[in-house]
C-alpha positions in Angstrom: 11.4 38.2 7.9 13.2 35.5 9.9 16.2 36.4 12.0 19.2 34.4 11.0 21.7 33.7 13.8 25.0 32.3 12.8 27.3 32.6 15.8 25.1 30.4 18.1 25.1 27.6 15.6 28.9 27.7 15.1 29.3 27.5 18.9 26.9 24.6 19.1 28.8 22.9 16.2 32.0 23.4 18.1 30.5 21.8 21.2 29.3 18.9 19.1 32.7 18.4 17.6 34.3 18.3 21.2 31.7 15.7 22.3 32.6 13.7 19.1 36.3 14.0 19.8 35.8 13.1 23.5 34.2 9.8 22.3 37.1 9.0 20.1 39.6 9.8 22.9 37.6 7.5 25.3 37.7 4.7 22.8 41.5 5.1 22.5 42.2 5.5 26.2 39.9 2.9 27.6 39.6 0.0 25.2 38.8 -2.7 27.8 35.9 -1.3 29.9 32.7 -2.8 31.2 29.2 -1.4 31.8 28.3 2.1 30.8 31.9 3.0 29.9 31.7 0.4 27.2 28.9 2.3 25.4 29.6 5.9 26.5 32.2 6.6 23.8 29.9 5.4 21.0 27.0 7.5 22.4 29.3 10.5 22.5 30.4 9.9 18.9 26.8 9.6 17.7 25.5 12.6 19.7 28.5 14.8 18.9 28.4 14.1 15.2 24.6 14.8 15.1 25.0 18.1 17.0 28.0 19.1 14.9 26.4 18.2 11.5 23.0 19.7 12.2 24.4 23.0 13.6 27.2 23.4 11.0 24.6 23.0 8.2 22.3 25.5 9.8 25.1 28.0 10.3 26.2 27.8 6.7 22.7 28.1 5.5 22.0 31.1 7.7 25.2 32.7 6.6 24.2 32.3 3.0 20.8 33.8 3.8 22.4 36.8 5.5 24.5 37.5 2.4 21.6 37.2 0.0 18.4 38.7 1.4 16.5 38.2 -1.9 17.2 34.4 -1.7 16.1 34.4 1.9 12.8 36.1 1.0 12.2 33.6 -1.8 12.9 30.7 0.5 10.5 32.1 3.1 7.8 32.5 0.4 8.3 28.9 -0.7 8.1 27.5 2.8 4.7 29.3 3.4 3.3 28.3 0.0 0.2 26.1 0.6 1.0 23.8 -2.4 4.5 23.1 -0.9 3.0 22.5 2.5 0.4 20.1 1.0 3.2 18.2 -0.9 5.2 18.0 2.3 2.3 16.7 4.4 1.4 14.1 1.7 5.0 12.8 1.5 5.1 12.6 5.3 1.9 10.5 5.3 3.4 8.1 2.7 6.6 7.7 4.7 4.6 7.1 7.9 2.6 4.3 6.1 5.9 2.8 4.9 7.5 3.1 8.3 4.7 1.3 10.0 5.0 -1.6 7.6 8.8 -1.8 7.8 8.8 -1.5 11.6 6.4 -4.4 11.9 8.6 -6.5 9.6 11.7 -5.6 11.7 9.9 -6.7 14.9 8.9 -10.0 13.4 12.4 -10.5 12.1 13.9 -9.9 15.6 11.4 -12.3 17.1 12.3 -15.0 14.6 16.0 -14.4 15.3 15.2 -15.0 18.9 16.6 -11.7 20.1 16.4 -10.8 23.8 12.8 -10.2 24.9 13.8 -6.8 26.2 14.8 -5.7 22.8 11.6 -7.0 21.2 9.4 -5.4 23.9 11.2 -2.0 23.4 10.5 -2.2 19.7 6.9 -3.1 20.3 6.5 -0.2 22.7 7.9 2.2 20.2 5.6 0.8 17.5 2.6 1.1 19.7 3.6 4.7 20.6 3.5 5.6 16.8 0.2 3.8 16.4 -1.5 5.5 19.4 -0.1 8.8 18.3 -1.7 8.4 14.9 -5.0 7.5 16.5 -4.8 10.5 18.9 -4.0 13.0 16.1 -6.6 11.5 13.8 -9.3 12.0 16.5 -8.0 15.5 17.4 -8.0 16.7 13.7 -11.3 15.0 13.1 -12.9 17.1 15.9 -11.3 20.3 14.6 -12.3 20.0 11.0 
């Protein structure tokens, strides 16, 4: 059975909250900054809230699993069920197909809005990364099966 750790996730959630709070303090203390200090508070807020939210959710879930081992065993069985794995993989494939289409539309929209070339090139690089990753894994799995 999976080992559920709660304290580690609460500590990481506290660290995330402090990073989030530091971003808010930086916005309040230094409203007129230039360069990296202009974006650092917002990066801290985003990073801190992500770390906090992810770890607090995991900690609460793990705490519930520790209190109810029967529920934990049922959840583990559901995660290992082949039908649930097939459903999950099929939904991921559908979302990937949708993401590729939407991402291409966003790139075209940014190009038509005459956004900076750097922004468009970064979006194109990310788009090509996804496409080449798809080709790589398709080839890899084709060789294995």
